[in-house]
C-alpha positions in Angstrom: -98.6 6.8 115.8 -102.3 7.2 116.2 -104.9 5.8 113.8 -105.6 9.4 112.6 -101.9 10.0 111.9 -101.7 6.7 110.0 -104.8 7.4 107.8 -103.6 11.0 107.1 -100.2 9.7 106.0 -101.8 7.2 103.6 -104.6 9.5 102.5 -107.4 7.1 103.4 -110.4 7.5 105.8 -110.6 5.8 109.1 -113.7 4.0 108.0 -111.7 2.4 105.1 -109.1 1.2 107.5 -111.7 -0.2 109.9 -113.6 -2.0 107.1 -110.4 -3.7 106.0 -108.9 -4.5 109.4 -111.7 -4.4 111.9 -109.9 -2.6 114.7 -106.9 -0.4 114.9 -105.5 -2.8 117.5 -105.7 -5.7 115.1 -103.7 -3.8 112.4 -101.1 -2.8 115.0 -100.8 -6.5 116.1 -100.5 -7.7 112.5 -97.7 -5.1 112.0 -95.9 -6.4 115.1 -96.5 -3.1 116.9 -98.2 -4.3 120.1 -98.0 -2.1 123.1 -95.4 -3.0 125.7 -96.9 -4.5 128.8 -97.4 -2.1 131.6 -95.1 -2.5 134.6 -96.9 -4.4 137.3 -98.6 -2.1 139.8 -96.9 -1.8 143.2 -99.0 -3.1 146.1 -98.4 -0.6 148.9 -99.1 -1.9 152.4 -101.6 0.1 154.5 -98.9 1.1 156.9 -96.8 2.7 154.1 -99.8 4.7 152.8 -100.8 6.0 156.2 -97.2 6.8 157.1 -96.9 8.8 153.9 -100.1 10.7 154.7 -98.9 11.4 158.3 -95.5 12.5 157.0 -97.0 15.0 154.6 -99.3 16.3 157.3 -96.4 16.9 159.6 -94.3 18.6 156.8 -97.2 21.0 156.0 -98.5 21.4 159.5 -102.0 20.6 158.2 -103.8 18.0 156.1 -102.6 18.2 152.5 -104.6 19.1 149.4 -104.6 16.3 146.8 -102.1 18.2 144.5 -99.7 18.8 147.5 -99.9 15.2 148.5 -99.1 14.0 144.9 -96.1 16.3 144.7 -94.5 15.3 148.0 -95.5 11.7 148.5 -94.1 8.5 147.1 -97.6 7.4 146.0 -100.7 9.1 144.7 -103.7 10.3 146.7 -105.9 8.2 144.4 -104.2 5.1 145.8 -105.3 6.1 149.4 -108.9 6.8 148.1 -109.0 3.4 146.4 -107.7 1.6 149.6 -109.6 3.5 152.3 -112.6 5.1 150.7 -113.1 8.7 151.9 -110.8 11.4 153.0 -112.5 11.2 156.5 -111.5 7.5 156.6 -107.9 8.3 155.7 -107.7 11.0 158.4 -109.3 8.7 161.0 -106.7 6.0 160.3 -103.9 8.5 160.4 -105.2 9.8 163.7 -105.3 6.2 165.1 -101.7 5.7 164.1 -100.7 9.1 165.6 -102.5 8.3 168.9 -100.9 4.9 169.1 -97.4 6.3 168.5 -97.9 9.1 171.1 -99.2 6.7 173.7 -96.7 3.8 173.2 -93.7 5.7 171.9 -93.5 3.6 168.6 -95.4 3.1 165.5 -98.4 0.9 165.2 -97.3 -2.8 164.8 -98.5 -4.4 161.6 -97.5 -8.0 162.4 -96.1 -8.5 158.9 -99.6 -8.3 157.4 -99.7 -5.9 154.4 -103.4 -5.2 154.5 -104.4 -5.3 158.2 -107.8 -3.6 158.8 -107.2 -0.3 160.5 -110.5 0.7 162.0 -112.2 1.1 165.3 -113.1 -2.6 165.5 -109.4 -3.5 165.1 -108.4 -1.0 167.7 -111.0 -2.5 170.1 -109.4 -5.9 169.5 -105.9 -4.4 170.2 -107.1 -2.9 173.5 -108.4 -6.2 174.6 -104.8 -7.5 174.4 -103.2 -4.4 176.2 -102.4 -5.1 179.8 -103.5 -2.2 181.9 -102.3 -1.7 185.5 -104.6 0.3 187.8 -103.0 2.0 190.8 -103.6 5.1 192.9 -100.0 6.4 192.5 -97.7 5.4 189.7 -94.9 5.2 192.4 -96.8 2.3 194.0 -95.1 0.2 191.2 -91.5 1.2 192.0 -89.2 -1.6 193.1 -91.4 -4.4 191.8 -89.1 -5.4 189.0 -90.2 -5.6 185.4 -93.8 -4.3 185.1 -96.3 -6.8 183.8 -98.3 -3.9 182.2 -98.3 -2.2 178.8 -99.8 0.9 180.3 -100.5 2.2 183.8 -103.7 4.1 184.7 -103.5 6.0 188.0 -105.0 8.9 190.0 -101.6 10.6 190.5 -98.4 10.3 188.4 -95.5 10.7 190.7 -92.9 8.4 189.1 -91.4 10.3 186.2 -89.2 7.5 185.0 -91.9 4.9 184.9 -90.8 2.4 182.1 -94.3 2.2 180.5 -96.8 4.9 179.4 -98.8 6.4 182.2 -102.4 7.6 181.9 -103.6 10.0 184.6 -107.4 9.7 185.3 -108.0 13.4 185.7 -106.2 14.1 182.4 -108.0 11.4 180.5 -111.5 11.8 182.1 -111.5 15.3 183.5 -114.0 16.0 186.2 -115.7 12.6 185.5 -112.7 10.9 187.1 -113.4 12.6 190.4 -117.2 12.1 190.5 -117.5 15.8 191.0 -115.2 18.8 190.9 -111.7 18.4 192.1 -109.4 20.8 194.0 -105.7 20.5 194.7 -104.6 21.7 198.1 -101.0 21.5 199.2 -100.1 18.8 196.7 -103.0 16.5 197.7 -106.1 15.9 195.5 -109.4 16.4 197.3 -112.7 15.4 195.8 -115.6 17.8 196.3 -119.0 16.1 195.9 -121.4 17.9 193.5 
C-alpha cells in the first residue's frame, strides 16, 4: 500500500499523516510493515560478463543492442557498463578474449581472480610471459620432443600438425615481413628489394 492509498482510505491528507508520524517509512516501521531486505546482489566475475557478451554477439552475428542483450543474457547490460565503462571498452575486452581463444585454442585464463584487469596493459604483461620460438620453417622443430614454446613465429609454415599455434610472418606483418614485396616461385619465397 502506498501513502496515497492509505490516506485515501482513511480520508486524511498526506500532510496530516506526515505531521503526526514524520515519515511514511516511520509509520510503516511502527506498524511492523518494514520492507523485506533485498536479495544480495550477485557479483559476476569479469570472465562471465565478457563470455555472455561474446555469446550474444555470436548468436546474433553482430554486436547486440541493449534490449537484445537484456533479453538473451543471464545478466543485464547495465552491469557491463558499470564494470567496464563504455560500449567501446566492452567490445575491446571481448575482442581481446576472442583473439586469445583463436590464437591459443582455449579461453583466456583468469587464474581464479574474479576481477582481473582486462586491458592492453594486462595483455602486454601476458605476452611477456609467452614463450615464442622463432624459426625459418615450422618443420625445423619436428623431432625435438616437447616444444618449449607457447607459440612459433616462422617465415614458412610447413608442419601442419605442429602442437602449438604457428604465426607466419607474411600473414601477420604482410609486406613488412619481407622488407619489400615478396613473390612465390615454384614453392619458394623470394624477396624483391624495393
